[in-house]
C-alpha positions in Angstrom: -50.2 44.7 58.7 -50.6 46.9 55.8 -48.0 48.7 53.7 -48.1 51.9 55.7 -47.2 50.0 58.9 -44.3 48.4 57.0 -43.2 51.7 55.9 -43.5 53.3 59.4 -41.7 50.4 60.9 -38.9 50.7 58.3 -38.6 54.4 59.1 -38.5 53.6 62.8 -35.7 51.1 62.3 -33.8 53.4 60.1 -34.3 56.3 62.6 -33.2 54.0 65.5 -30.0 53.0 63.5 -29.4 56.7 62.7 -29.9 57.5 66.4 -27.4 54.9 67.4 -24.9 56.1 64.8 -25.3 59.7 66.0 -24.8 58.6 69.6 -21.8 56.6 68.7 -20.4 59.6 66.8 -21.0 61.9 69.7 -19.1 59.5 71.9 -16.2 59.2 69.5 -16.2 63.0 69.0 -15.9 63.5 72.8 -13.1 60.9 73.0 -11.4 62.6 70.1 -11.8 66.0 71.8 -10.4 64.6 75.1 -7.4 63.1 73.3 -6.8 66.3 71.4 -6.8 68.2 74.7 -4.3 65.7 76.2 -2.2 65.9 73.0 -2.4 69.7 73.2 -1.3 69.7 76.8 1.5 67.4 76.1 2.6 69.5 73.2 2.6 72.5 75.4 4.6 70.6 78.0 7.1 69.4 75.4 7.3 72.9 73.8 8.1 74.4 77.3 10.7 71.7 77.9 12.2 72.4 74.5 12.3 76.1 75.2 13.9 75.5 78.6 16.5 73.1 77.0 17.2 75.7 74.3 17.7 78.4 76.9 20.0 76.2 78.9 21.9 75.4 75.7 22.2 79.1 74.9 23.3 79.9 78.4 25.8 77.1 78.2 27.1 78.4 74.9 27.5 81.9 76.3 29.3 80.5 79.3 31.5 78.4 77.0 32.2 81.4 74.8 33.3 83.5 77.9 35.4 80.6 79.1 37.1 80.4 75.7 37.7 84.2 75.8 39.3 83.8 79.2 41.4 81.0 78.0 42.4 82.9 74.9 43.3 85.9 77.0 45.3 83.7 79.4 47.1 82.1 76.5 47.9 85.5 75.0 49.2 86.7 78.3 51.4 83.5 78.6 52.7 84.0 75.1 53.5 87.6 75.8 55.3 86.5 79.0 57.3 83.8 77.0 58.2 86.3 74.4 59.3 88.8 77.0 61.3 86.2 78.8 62.9 84.8 75.7 64.0 88.2 74.4 66.5 90.1 76.6 65.2 93.3 78.0 68.3 95.1 76.9 70.2 94.6 73.6 73.9 95.1 73.8 75.8 95.5 70.6 79.3 96.3 69.7 79.5 99.5 67.5 83.3 99.4 66.9 86.4 98.3 68.8 85.8 100.1 71.9 82.2 101.6 71.6 79.2 99.7 72.5 75.4 100.4 72.4 72.7 99.3 74.9 69.1 99.7 73.8 66.0 99.5 76.0 64.1 96.5 74.6 61.8 96.2 77.7 58.8 97.5 75.7 58.2 100.4 78.1 59.9 103.6 79.4 62.0 102.9 82.5 63.5 105.1 85.1 66.4 104.9 87.5 68.6 103.1 84.8 72.1 102.2 85.9 74.8 100.3 84.2 77.5 98.7 86.2 80.2 96.1 85.6 81.2 93.1 87.8 83.4 92.4 89.4 84.0 96.0 90.2 85.3 96.9 86.7 83.1 100.0 86.1 86.4 102.0 85.7 87.0 99.9 82.7 83.5 100.6 81.3 83.3 104.2 80.2 79.7 105.1 81.3 78.2 107.6 83.7 76.8 105.6 86.5 74.2 108.3 87.5 70.7 106.9 87.4 68.7 108.2 84.5 65.4 107.6 82.6 65.5 105.7 79.4 62.7 105.7 76.8 61.4 102.6 75.1 63.8 101.6 72.3 66.2 104.4 73.3 69.9 103.6 72.9 72.8 104.7 75.1 76.5 104.2 74.4 79.4 103.2 76.5 83.1 102.3 76.0 84.7 99.0 76.9 87.9 97.2 75.7 90.6 98.2 73.3 93.2 98.8 76.0 96.1 96.7 77.1 94.8 96.4 80.6 91.2 95.7 79.6 89.8 92.4 80.8 88.8 90.0 78.1 85.2 90.1 79.2 83.0 91.9 81.8 79.7 91.2 83.3 77.4 94.2 82.7 74.6 94.6 85.3 71.7 96.7 84.1 69.3 97.9 86.7 66.1 99.9 86.3 62.6 100.5 87.6 59.8 99.5 85.3 56.5 101.3 84.8 54.9 99.4 87.8 57.7 100.7 90.0 59.3 97.3 90.3 63.1 97.1 90.5 64.5 94.9 87.7 68.0 93.6 86.9 69.6 92.1 83.8 73.2 90.7 83.6 75.0 90.0 80.3 78.6 89.1 79.7 80.3 91.0 76.9 83.7 90.0 75.4 
């Protein structure tokens, strides 16, 4: 075996090793490509799941905000009802010894307003009993007391119809 055969044999061995390395690299590249495809598909799946979760979260936040608005509206309505029930719908104040003032504090214009005294003491309360309209915050005047035969107190019965056409009644005792 001469030197050229050794050189050719060495080249053949190196070429065979290079071919084996190239084949191994092709196999590894295909495996890496397949793993990349699987990772890409998993990433797309996770991305879609994340988008779906974000959409559900946004929808839940919108629903929660709507529920909070409804609760706030209901709380405001309850507070308004409490305020209205706590404050008398009509303010009755003494102006002087015999003159009294009644003011519409219902917060709205009313109609068919009447003022009566119980028990049957309207003749002792100087007020025209004909039904009339009373504007919001409007005041009317009547006379009571100051006479020898005046009772020490009387129950005033205020009746009216509100804006929704419901009949209302308020009773207050004045000295």
